[in-house]
C-alpha positions in Angstrom: -34.8 89.9 -16.7 -35.6 86.6 -14.9 -34.3 84.7 -17.9 -30.8 86.0 -17.2 -30.6 84.1 -13.9 -29.6 80.5 -14.0 -32.0 77.9 -12.4 -29.5 76.3 -10.0 -30.1 73.8 -7.3 -30.5 74.7 -3.7 -27.5 73.8 -1.5 -27.5 70.3 -0.1 -26.1 70.7 3.3 -25.6 67.0 3.6 -22.9 67.0 0.9 -19.6 65.6 2.1 -17.8 68.6 0.7 -19.0 71.7 -1.2 -18.3 75.3 -2.2 -21.4 77.3 -1.4 -21.7 80.3 -3.7 -23.7 83.3 -2.5 -25.1 84.9 -5.6 -26.7 87.7 -3.6 -23.2 88.7 -2.4 -22.0 88.7 -6.0 -24.9 90.9 -7.1 -24.4 93.3 -4.2 -20.6 93.5 -4.9 -21.4 94.4 -8.5 -23.8 97.1 -7.5 -21.3 98.5 -5.1 -18.5 98.5 -7.7 -20.8 100.0 -10.3 -21.5 102.9 -8.0 -17.7 103.5 -7.5 -17.0 103.3 -11.2 -19.9 105.3 -12.6 -20.2 106.8 -15.1 -17.9 104.2 -16.5 -19.4 100.8 -17.5 -18.5 97.6 -15.6 -17.1 94.5 -17.2 -17.6 91.5 -14.9 -14.6 89.2 -15.5 -15.8 85.6 -15.4 -12.7 83.8 -16.8 -11.4 80.7 -15.1 -14.9 79.5 -14.3 -15.6 82.8 -12.7 -12.6 82.5 -10.4 -13.8 79.1 -9.3 -17.4 80.2 -8.6 -19.1 78.9 -11.7 -19.1 80.9 -14.9 -22.6 80.6 -16.1 -24.5 81.2 -12.8 -22.1 84.1 -12.0 -22.4 85.6 -15.5 -26.2 85.6 -15.4 -26.2 87.0 -11.9 -23.7 89.7 -13.0 -25.9 90.8 -15.9 -29.0 90.8 -13.8 -27.2 93.0 -11.2 -26.2 95.6 -13.9 -22.9 94.5 -15.4 -22.9 95.8 -19.0 -20.0 93.6 -20.2 -18.5 90.2 -19.5 -14.8 89.3 -19.8 -13.1 86.0 -20.5 -9.5 85.1 -21.2 -10.3 82.5 -23.9 -12.7 82.4 -26.8 -13.8 78.9 -25.7 -15.0 80.5 -22.4 -16.9 83.2 -24.4 -18.5 80.6 -26.6 -19.7 78.7 -23.6 -21.5 81.9 -22.4 -23.1 82.3 -25.8 -24.2 78.6 -25.7 -25.8 79.3 -22.3 -27.8 82.1 -23.9 -25.9 85.1 -22.5 -26.2 87.9 -25.1 -24.4 90.9 -23.6 -21.1 92.0 -25.0 -18.3 89.6 -24.2 -14.6 90.3 -24.7 -12.0 87.5 -25.0 -8.3 88.6 -25.1 -5.9 85.7 -24.8 -5.4 83.7 -28.1 -3.1 81.2 -29.8 -2.9 80.3 -33.5 -5.4 77.4 -32.7 -8.1 79.8 -31.4 -11.4 79.5 -33.3 -11.6 83.1 -34.5 -14.3 82.2 -37.0 -16.7 80.9 -34.2 -15.9 84.0 -32.2 -16.8 86.4 -35.0 -19.9 84.4 -35.9 -21.1 84.7 -32.3 -20.3 88.4 -32.0 -17.6 88.0 -29.4 -15.3 91.0 -29.1 -11.7 90.1 -29.6 -8.6 91.5 -27.9 -5.7 91.9 -30.4 -2.0 92.4 -29.5 -0.7 92.1 -33.1 -0.3 88.8 -34.8 -4.0 88.0 -34.4 -5.2 90.8 -36.7 -4.7 88.7 -39.8 -6.5 85.7 -38.4 -9.4 87.9 -37.3 -9.7 89.6 -40.6 -9.6 86.3 -42.4 -12.5 85.0 -40.3 -14.5 88.2 -40.9 -13.9 87.9 -44.6 -15.0 84.3 -44.8 -18.2 85.1 -42.8 -18.8 88.4 -44.6 -19.4 89.8 -41.1 -17.2 92.5 -39.5 -15.3 91.6 -36.3 -15.2 93.8 -33.3 -11.7 94.4 -32.1 -10.1 95.9 -29.0 -6.4 96.6 -29.7 -4.2 96.0 -26.7 -1.2 98.2 -25.9 1.5 97.0 -23.5 2.0 100.0 -21.2 4.4 98.3 -18.9 3.2 94.9 -17.7 5.3 93.1 -20.2 2.9 90.3 -21.1 0.6 90.3 -24.1 -0.2 93.6 -25.8 1.5 95.4 -28.6 4.8 97.1 -27.9 4.9 100.9 -28.2 7.3 100.7 -31.1 4.9 98.4 -33.1 1.7 100.3 -32.1 1.6 102.6 -35.2 2.0 99.6 -37.6 -0.7 97.6 -35.8 -3.1 100.6 -36.0 -2.4 101.1 -39.7 -3.2 97.5 -40.5 -6.3 97.5 -38.3 -7.7 100.8 -39.8 -7.0 99.4 -43.3 -9.1 96.3 -42.5 -11.7 98.6 -40.9 -11.9 100.6 -44.2 -12.5 97.3 -46.0 -15.4 96.6 -43.7 -13.7 93.6 -42.1 -13.1 95.1 -38.7 -14.5 97.6 -36.3 -11.8 98.9 -34.0 -14.1 99.7 -31.0 -11.7 99.6 -28.2 -8.1 100.2 -26.9 -7.1 98.6 -23.6 -4.2 97.7 -21.4 -3.5 96.1 -18.0 -1.9 97.6 -14.9 1.0 95.9 -13.2 1.0 97.3 -9.7 -2.4 98.8 -9.0 -2.7 96.7 -5.9 0.2 98.8 -4.5 -1.4 102.3 -5.0 1.7 104.2 -3.8 3.9 102.9 -6.6 4.7 105.4 -9.4 4.5 102.8 -12.3 0.7 103.2 -12.5 1.1 106.8 -13.4 3.6 105.9 -16.0 1.3 103.3 -17.5 -1.6 105.8 -17.6 0.5 108.3 -19.5 1.5 105.6 -22.0 -2.2 104.5 -22.3 -3.5 108.0 -23.0 -0.8 108.4 -25.6 -1.7 105.1 -27.3 -5.4 106.1 -27.3 -4.6 109.5 -28.9 -2.6 107.8 -31.6 -5.4 105.3 -32.3 -8.0 108.0 -32.6 -5.7 110.1 -34.9 -5.2 107.0 -37.1 -9.0 106.7 -37.6 -10.1 104.2 -34.9 -13.7 105.0 -33.8 -13.4 104.0 -30.2 -16.3 103.4 -27.9 -14.5 101.7 -25.0 -11.1 102.6 -23.5 -10.3 100.4 -20.6 -7.3 99.7 -18.3 -8.7 99.6 -14.7 -8.7 96.2 -12.9 -10.3 95.7 -9.4 -7.6 97.5 -7.4 -7.5 100.5 -9.8 -11.3 100.6 -9.8 -11.3 100.9 -6.1 -8.3 103.3 -5.7 -7.7 105.2 -8.9 -10.7 107.0 -10.4 -8.4 108.4 -13.1 -8.1 104.9 -14.5 -11.8 104.4 -15.1 -12.1 105.8 -18.6 -15.1 104.3 -20.4 -15.1 100.9 -18.6 -13.6 99.1 -15.7 -12.8 95.3 -15.8 -13.5 93.9 -12.3 -12.7 90.3 -11.5 -11.6 89.7 -7.9 -13.9 92.4 -6.5 -17.1 90.9 -7.7 -16.3 87.8 -5.8 -16.0 89.9 -2.6 -12.3 89.6 -2.2 -9.8 92.4 -1.5 -6.8 93.0 -3.8 -5.0 95.0 -1.2 -2.7 93.6 1.5 -3.7 96.2 4.0 -7.5 96.4 3.4 -10.1 93.7 4.1 -13.1 92.9 2.0 -15.3 94.4 4.7 -13.3 97.7 4.7 -13.9 97.9 0.9 -17.7 97.2 1.2 -17.4 93.8 -0.3 -18.7 90.4 0.8 -16.8 87.1 0.0 -19.1 84.9 -2.0 -17.6 81.5 -1.6 -17.8 79.2 1.5 -15.7 76.1 1.4 -16.8 73.4 3.8 -16.9 69.7 4.5 -17.7 67.4 7.4 -15.5 65.8 10.0 -15.0 62.2 8.7 -13.3 60.7 11.7 -12.5 61.6 15.3 -9.7 59.5 16.9 -8.2 59.6 20.4 -4.4 59.4 20.3 -1.6 59.4 22.8 1.1 62.0 23.3 3.9 62.0 20.7 1.6 60.7 18.0 2.9 61.7 14.5 0.4 63.1 12.1 0.4 62.7 8.3 3.2 62.2 5.8 6.7 63.1 7.1 5.5 63.0 10.7 6.4 66.7 10.9 3.7 67.3 13.6 3.6 65.2 16.8 1.0 65.6 19.6 2.3 67.1 22.8 -0.3 65.3 25.0 -3.2 62.8 24.7 -5.7 64.4 22.4 -8.3 63.9 19.7 -7.6 64.3 16.0 -10.2 65.3 13.5 -10.1 64.2 9.9 -11.3 66.7 7.2 -11.9 65.0 3.8 -10.4 67.8 1.7 -7.0 67.8 0.2 -4.8 69.1 -2.6 -6.8 67.1 -5.2 -9.7 69.4 -4.1 -7.5 72.4 -4.6 -6.4 73.0 -1.0 -2.6 73.8 -1.3 -0.4 71.0 0.0 1.9 73.5 1.8 -0.9 75.3 3.7 -0.2 73.6 7.0 -1.7 75.9 9.7 -4.6 76.9 7.6 -7.8 77.5 9.7 -10.7 75.1 10.0 -13.8 76.1 12.0 -15.8 73.4 13.7 -18.8 74.3 16.0 -17.6 77.8 16.5 -14.0 77.0 17.3 -11.2 77.5 14.8 -8.3 75.0 14.6 -5.2 75.0 12.5 -4.4 72.2 10.2 -1.6 70.0 11.6 0.8 67.9 9.6 1.0 67.8 5.8 -2.1 68.2 3.8 -2.6 65.1 1.7 -4.3 64.5 -1.6 -7.8 63.8 -0.1 -7.6 64.8 3.5 -6.1 66.9 6.3 -6.0 66.7 10.1 -6.9 69.1 12.9 -6.0 68.7 16.5 -9.3 69.1 18.4 -7.8 68.8 21.8 -9.8 68.2 25.0 -12.7 70.2 23.6 -13.6 67.3 21.2 -13.6 64.7 24.0 -16.0 66.8 26.1 -18.4 67.1 23.1 -19.4 70.1 21.1 -23.1 69.7 21.3 -25.2 70.2 18.2 -23.4 68.2 15.6 -21.6 66.1 18.1 -22.2 62.3 17.9 -21.7 60.2 21.0 -19.5 63.0 22.5 -17.3 63.5 19.4 -17.3 65.9 16.5 -17.9 63.2 13.9 -20.2 64.6 11.2 -19.8 68.2 12.3 -19.5 70.9 9.6 -15.9 71.9 9.0 -15.5 75.4 7.3 -12.2 76.3 5.7 -13.3 79.8 4.7 -16.4 81.9 4.2 -17.6 85.4 4.5 -16.3 85.9 8.0 -19.6 87.2 9.3 -19.6 84.8 12.3 -15.9 85.4 13.0 -15.0 82.4 10.9 -11.9 82.0 8.8 -11.3 83.9 5.6 -9.7 82.9 2.3 -6.8 85.3 3.0 -5.7 83.2 6.0 -5.4 80.2 3.7 -3.5 82.3 1.2 -1.1 83.3 4.0 -0.6 79.7 5.1 0.2 78.8 1.5 2.4 81.8 0.8 0.1 82.9 -2.1 -2.8 85.3 -2.8 -6.5 85.0 -2.4 -7.0 84.8 -6.2 -5.2 81.5 -6.3 -7.0 79.8 -3.4 -10.5 80.3 -4.9 -9.6 79.6 -8.5 -7.9 76.3 -7.7 -10.8 74.7 -5.9 -11.3 71.7 -8.1 -14.4 70.3 -9.8 -14.4 67.4 -7.4 -15.9 69.9 -5.0 -19.6 70.5 -6.0 -20.7 74.1 -6.3 -24.1 74.8 -4.8 -25.8 78.2 -4.9 -27.8 80.3 -2.5 -29.3 83.8 -2.7 -31.2 85.7 -5.2 -30.8 88.8 -7.4 -33.0 91.8 -6.8 -33.9 93.6 -10.1 -36.0 96.7 -9.9 -37.4 95.8 -6.6 -38.2 92.1 -7.4 -36.2 89.2 -6.0 -35.4 86.6 -8.7 -34.9 83.2 -7.2 -31.7 81.3 -8.2 -32.7 78.0 -6.6 -34.8 76.7 -9.5 -37.9 77.0 -7.5 -36.8 74.6 -4.8 
């Protein structure tokens, strides 16, 4: 089991900026979600570099914590997992005509199929003389990828014919819910009815299904009737809530990412000092401004003025426009009096500036940044750029043993 956990460096708290990823939180979130979904299996969705948390370390942690499947959007992501030595079943579901289906089949990657891909997948299987594992996707109402209900019988007929030829194994049928994060809406019931109908048609056509799956994170948490054979959990394994009216803590989840930097400059200014491009903010009195070296090139939304930054136990809103590399907070008289601890010569220069974390110390949460930017927590964590180093803390407990994730450091 220990080979499943990536040897990653211990966090360097002297880094100018970093996203600290708590792998223990991810492991515990997965265990919690598995207990909710049981007896259904759990697919840990690690697309988009594991929602910005680092795909390979998160994938290895997820498997060690009990995830039976991994999910990616693109075949290229799934191939990267295989190259890293991850051997559990991996499903990739979003393709173009340029997708390397041959490499996917050669590396035993399960492939989602909405229709046109079936010929490409069969051709790859024929060339390799190795059957491809396929999950047929039915569009039950989201209106994105997935086969339309009218075309479903024809897709099944083609898939089963290739299955009879030994080129495919139709192992799954899946779909995706549109409004599961709003549990009171009736569309989820309508999608479930269509999904059950599509599964029945597939089985009648000769598909030998082993995994039927439609539940995302919100459905996993709120709709047991969506669990079927497997749930696909993305946001939840990173400890974030998909619901507007429920926090991570209320759902038993712990946010895994902490985004932080250091105060790069403290500057005393007079009243009526404009701050940042456009001079949309002006000080109302003599004060001290603190410069935080994170900006939209680091993935912090440019429009998120008012987003919270915590310095030495006090949370300040960002003032003025967020720039490419930096943002400003108004420290007020507190900074001139000195914070203690990280204070240097009576200022906050060098003090840790936390934009969001797990909230255990009353600090800011990613949802506050999402609110400031008019978006959702998913977008905030996934957009943190690679200019921000990821460092890892925590361990994974497997059968009573704690497996270090710090490479022995």
